[in-house]
C-alpha positions as CSV (number, residue, x, y, z in Angstrom):
1,M,-3.2,-0.4,-18.4
2,T,-0.8,-3.5,-17.7
3,S,-2.7,-7.0,-17.0
4,A,-1.1,-7.0,-13.4
5,T,-3.0,-3.7,-13.3
6,N,-6.3,-5.1,-14.8
7,D,-6.0,-8.1,-12.5
8,L,-5.9,-5.6,-9.8
9,A,-8.8,-3.7,-10.3
10,S,-11.0,-6.2,-10.9
11,D,-9.5,-8.0,-7.6
12,A,-10.8,-4.9,-5.7
13,A,-14.3,-4.8,-7.8
14,R,-14.7,-8.2,-5.9
15,G,-13.5,-7.3,-2.6
16,Q,-10.9,-9.6,-2.4
17,E,-8.0,-9.3,0.2
18,I,-4.5,-9.8,0.1
19,S,-2.0,-10.9,2.6
20,V,0.7,-8.3,3.0
21,S,4.1,-6.9,5.6
22,V,3.3,-3.9,7.2
23,N,6.5,-2.4,9.0
24,A,7.2,-6.2,9.2
25,E,4.2,-7.5,10.5
26,A,1.9,-9.9,8.5
27,R,-1.6,-7.8,7.6
28,R,-4.9,-8.4,5.4
29,V,-5.9,-6.2,2.8
30,G,-8.3,-5.5,0.3
31,A,-6.7,-5.3,-2.9
32,G,-5.7,-1.7,-4.3
33,S,-2.8,0.8,-4.6
34,L,-0.9,2.1,-1.9
35,A,-2.7,4.6,-1.7
36,D,-5.7,2.8,-1.0
37,V,-4.3,0.2,1.7
38,L,-2.9,3.9,3.5
39,V,-6.6,4.4,4.0
40,A,-7.6,1.0,4.8
41,L,-4.3,0.5,7.7
42,G,-5.8,4.5,8.9
43,Y,-3.1,6.6,7.8
44,G,-5.2,8.7,5.3
45,G,-4.2,12.2,5.6
46,Q,-0.8,11.3,7.6
47,K,2.6,12.6,6.2
48,V,4.0,9.4,5.8
49,A,7.2,8.1,3.9
50,T,6.2,4.6,2.2
51,A,8.3,2.1,0.2
52,L,7.2,-0.7,-1.4
53,N,9.2,-4.0,-1.3
54,G,12.5,-1.3,-0.4
55,E,11.8,1.1,-2.8
56,F,10.5,4.0,-1.7
57,V,7.3,5.2,-3.5
58,P,6.5,9.4,-3.1
59,E,3.2,10.3,-2.5
60,R,2.2,11.3,-6.1
61,M,2.5,8.0,-6.9
62,R,0.7,5.8,-4.7
63,A,-2.3,6.0,-6.5
64,D,-1.0,4.7,-9.0
65,T,1.2,2.3,-7.8
66,P,-0.3,-1.6,-7.5
67,V,0.3,-3.4,-4.1
68,A,0.0,-7.4,-4.7
69,S,-0.3,-10.4,-2.1
70,G,3.1,-11.2,-0.7
71,D,4.3,-7.0,-1.1
72,R,6.2,-5.5,1.8
73,I,5.4,-2.1,2.9
74,E,6.7,0.4,5.0
75,V,5.2,3.0,6.4
76,L,7.9,5.7,8.8
77,S,6.4,9.2,10.0
78,A,8.3,12.0,11.1
79,R,8.9,12.5,14.9
80,Q,9.5,15.7,16.8
81,G,11.7,15.9,19.5
82,G,16.1,15.1,19.8
């Protein structure tokens, strides 16, 4: 585990909140992984595409992707119709 990952795990254990931008909206969420943040924001179980600081994050990597204060998260869902 890296130092940043250790720090993140410590923050999550303490229940610390961080400030992030989600779809260009300022939000406060519990520190954790991208998967944790998606659950906290109500996206748990939904099929969505995610990006962290402009980089695509595949679903299989979200649980291992730490989120830090100041990060920019984009969450996109598919729409039907045309």
